[in-house]
C-alpha positions in Angstrom: -6.9 -15.3 52.7 -6.6 -14.1 49.2 -3.4 -15.0 47.3 -3.9 -12.9 44.2 -4.0 -9.1 44.5 -7.1 -7.2 43.4 -5.0 -5.5 40.6 -4.9 -8.9 38.7 -8.6 -8.5 37.9 -7.9 -5.1 36.5 -5.1 -6.4 34.2 -7.4 -9.1 32.9 -10.0 -6.6 32.0 -7.4 -4.5 30.2 -6.2 -7.6 28.3 -9.8 -8.2 27.0 -9.4 -4.9 25.2 -5.7 -5.0 24.3 -5.6 -8.5 22.7 -8.4 -7.9 20.2 -6.9 -4.5 19.3 -3.5 -6.0 18.7 -5.1 -8.7 16.5 -7.0 -6.1 14.4 -3.9 -3.9 14.0 -1.8 -7.0 13.0 -4.5 -7.8 10.4 -4.3 -4.4 8.9 -0.5 -4.6 8.7 -0.6 -8.0 7.0 -3.4 -7.2 4.6 -2.2 -3.8 3.5 -0.4 -3.7 0.2 2.9 -1.9 -0.3 3.1 0.7 -2.9 6.1 0.8 -5.2 5.2 3.9 -7.2 7.1 7.0 -6.4 5.3 10.2 -5.5 7.5 12.2 -7.9 6.0 10.2 -10.8 2.6 11.4 -9.9 3.8 15.0 -9.3 5.7 15.2 -12.6 3.0 13.4 -14.8 -0.2 14.5 -13.0 -1.6 11.1 -14.0 -2.8 8.1 -12.0 -1.1 4.7 -12.0 -3.6 3.2 -14.5 -2.5 5.8 -17.1 0.9 3.9 -17.5 -0.1 0.5 -16.2 -2.8 -1.9 -17.6 -3.6 -3.1 -14.1 -2.3 -2.3 -10.6 -0.8 -5.1 -8.5 1.4 -5.5 -5.5 4.0 -7.4 -7.5 6.7 -5.0 -8.7 7.9 -7.3 -11.6 4.3 -7.6 -12.8 3.9 -3.8 -12.7 7.0 -3.4 -14.9 5.6 -5.9 -17.5 2.1 -4.5 -17.8 2.9 -1.1 -19.2 0.7 0.8 -21.6 2.1 2.7 -24.5 2.3 5.8 -22.2 4.2 3.7 -19.6 6.7 2.5 -22.2 7.2 6.0 -23.4 7.8 7.2 -19.8 10.2 4.3 -19.2 12.3 5.5 -22.2 12.1 9.3 -21.8 11.5 9.7 -18.0 8.7 12.2 -18.8 5.5 12.3 -20.9 6.5 15.5 -22.8 5.7 14.8 -26.4 3.6 11.7 -25.8 0.5 11.6 -28.0 -2.5 9.6 -26.7 -3.9 7.2 -29.3 -7.6 7.6 -29.6 
C-alpha cells in the first residue's frame, strides 16, 4: 500500500526547476545596482552621466562629490545653457 500520492513526485520535479529559478532571480535582484539619476536630467541635457560625473557609482553621496566642471555648473544653474566646455 502506497502512503504518498503520485502527485508528490510531480511536485518534486517542479521544485527542481522552481528553486534554481528563484535563486537566479534573487541573485539578479541583489546584484543589480540602483540608479539615482533622474530621467529628466538626461532629457534636458542630452548628455550621459559621465559628462557631469567623473565616475559612476551606486553611492549617492559619492556621485554628488565627484562632479566635473559641467556637473558643478548644472548643480548651480539647473541647466547647461551657457556652459562652455574646456578643451
